[in-house]
C-alpha positions in Angstrom: 90.7 90.9 99.1 92.4 88.5 101.6 91.3 85.6 99.5 92.5 87.4 96.4 96.0 87.8 97.9 96.2 84.1 98.6 94.8 83.3 95.2 97.4 85.6 93.6 100.3 84.1 95.5 99.1 80.6 94.5 98.7 81.5 90.9 102.1 83.2 90.7 103.7 80.2 92.3 101.9 77.7 90.0 102.2 79.7 86.8 105.8 80.8 87.0 107.5 77.4 86.7 105.1 76.6 83.8 106.1 79.8 82.0 109.8 79.0 82.6 109.4 75.5 81.2 107.5 76.8 78.2 110.5 78.9 77.2 112.6 77.5 74.4 115.6 78.6 72.5 113.4 79.4 69.4 110.8 81.5 71.2 113.2 83.3 73.6 113.1 83.6 77.3 109.8 85.0 78.8 110.5 84.7 82.5 113.9 86.1 83.5 113.9 85.7 87.3 111.8 84.5 90.2 112.2 86.1 93.7 110.7 85.3 97.0 111.3 86.4 100.6 110.0 87.6 103.9 109.5 91.2 105.0 108.9 93.1 108.2 105.5 94.6 107.6 105.1 98.3 108.1 108.7 98.6 109.3 109.5 101.9 111.1 112.0 102.8 108.4 111.1 106.3 107.0 107.9 106.3 108.9 106.1 105.0 112.0 104.9 101.5 112.5 101.2 100.8 113.2 100.6 97.5 111.4 102.3 94.3 112.4 103.4 90.8 111.2 105.5 89.5 108.4 104.9 89.7 104.7 105.5 86.7 102.4 106.7 87.8 99.0 106.7 86.3 95.5 107.8 88.2 92.4 108.1 87.3 88.7 110.5 89.4 86.6 110.1 89.1 82.8 112.8 89.5 80.1 112.9 93.2 79.0 111.3 93.7 75.6 113.5 95.5 73.0 111.2 98.6 72.9 112.2 99.3 76.6 115.8 99.7 75.5 115.3 103.5 75.2 114.8 103.7 78.9 117.6 101.4 80.0 115.9 98.0 79.4 114.0 97.5 82.6 112.3 94.2 83.3 108.5 94.2 83.7 107.5 92.5 86.9 104.5 91.4 88.9 104.4 90.3 92.5 102.6 90.1 95.8 103.0 90.6 99.5 100.7 88.6 101.8 100.6 89.7 105.5 100.7 86.9 108.0 98.7 88.9 110.6 95.7 89.6 108.4 96.5 93.2 107.8 97.4 94.9 104.5 98.2 92.6 101.5 99.3 94.0 98.2 99.6 93.0 94.5 102.1 95.1 92.6 103.4 95.6 89.1 105.9 97.8 87.3 109.4 98.0 85.9 112.7 97.0 87.5 116.2 98.4 86.6 119.4 96.8 87.9 123.0 97.6 87.9 125.9 95.3 89.0 128.5 97.7 90.5 131.1 95.2 91.5 131.9 92.1 89.3 133.8 88.9 90.0 134.3 89.5 93.8 134.7 85.9 95.0 134.2 83.9 91.8 133.7 84.5 88.1 130.2 85.7 87.3 129.3 86.9 90.8 128.8 90.5 92.0 127.1 93.1 94.1 124.1 94.8 92.6 121.5 97.5 93.2 118.0 97.2 91.8 115.2 99.7 91.7 111.5 99.3 90.8 108.8 101.8 90.0 105.1 100.9 89.5 101.8 100.6 91.2 100.1 98.5 93.9 96.6 97.4 94.6 96.0 96.6 98.2 93.3 95.5 100.7 94.3 97.9 103.5 92.3 100.7 105.1 91.7 103.9 103.2 90.6 106.3 106.0 91.0 104.9 109.5 89.1 106.7 112.4 88.9 106.4 116.1 90.8 103.7 118.1 91.6 101.7 115.0 93.9 104.6 113.9 96.4 103.4 116.5 96.9 100.0 114.8 96.0 100.5 111.1 97.3 102.8 108.4 95.1 105.2 106.4 96.4 104.6 102.9 94.1 107.0 101.1 93.5 105.0 97.9 93.1 101.4 96.9 95.6 101.9 94.1 99.0 103.4 95.1 102.4 104.2 93.7 105.1 101.6 94.6 108.9 102.0 94.8 111.4 99.3 95.8 115.1 99.2 96.1 117.3 96.1 96.6 120.9 95.8 97.6 122.2 92.3 96.8 124.8 89.8 95.9 124.4 87.5 92.9 126.4 84.2 93.0 126.8 81.3 90.6 125.2 83.6 87.9 121.8 82.3 88.8 121.2 82.9 92.5 120.9 86.1 94.5 120.2 87.3 98.0 119.2 90.9 98.7 118.1 93.3 101.4 114.9 95.0 100.1 112.9 98.1 101.0 109.4 98.4 99.6 107.3 101.6 99.8 103.7 102.2 98.8 101.8 105.5 99.1 99.5 107.8 97.2 102.0 110.7 96.9 99.6 113.0 98.6 97.0 112.7 95.9 94.3 111.5 98.3 93.0 112.8 101.6 95.0 110.3 103.6 98.6 109.3 102.9 100.3 107.4 105.7 102.2 105.1 103.3 103.6 101.7 104.2 107.2 100.5 104.3 108.3 96.9 104.3 111.9 95.8 104.8 113.0 92.3 104.1 115.3 89.6 102.7 114.7 88.1 99.3 116.2 85.3 97.3 116.3 85.1 93.6 116.7 82.5 90.8 117.6 83.7 87.3 116.7 81.5 84.4 
């Protein structure tokens, strides 16, 4: 799946600007925001660290379709995290809700926000690690996991944002193993 992770990151990077350019006033906006950043892989926040390295992140958030208004108009999203040390990579998908809780702090249109995502993740990590390898790799239990993410950020100039992000994947104790994986990072965003 390592090749798949690189292919995914390349496809997201190549397709996202094309999708954004294809948006017109007549057809409405398809891509709402692009985000990218770097994470500390398997950070010891809410767990214990076994895996190492940094994760490179790319995420595409789409404009919320009107039928999602009944649940607060979350934005559908897809993204990926590629580990620089050859350990667990992931492709993820889901819905993202956001709330700007302080407006016009330093300039008109800026503000502090919190964002939360719920969805799933497909990864290439180990499912059931045994022996000496258990000291350096997580047993994630299932190739498809639940994913939650929370960001605390600042949006400036109405288009740009920077956020501290916590990403968590696990199988919610539905499989034999469930060590889970937490990543903590810094992300930058560009809103169309």
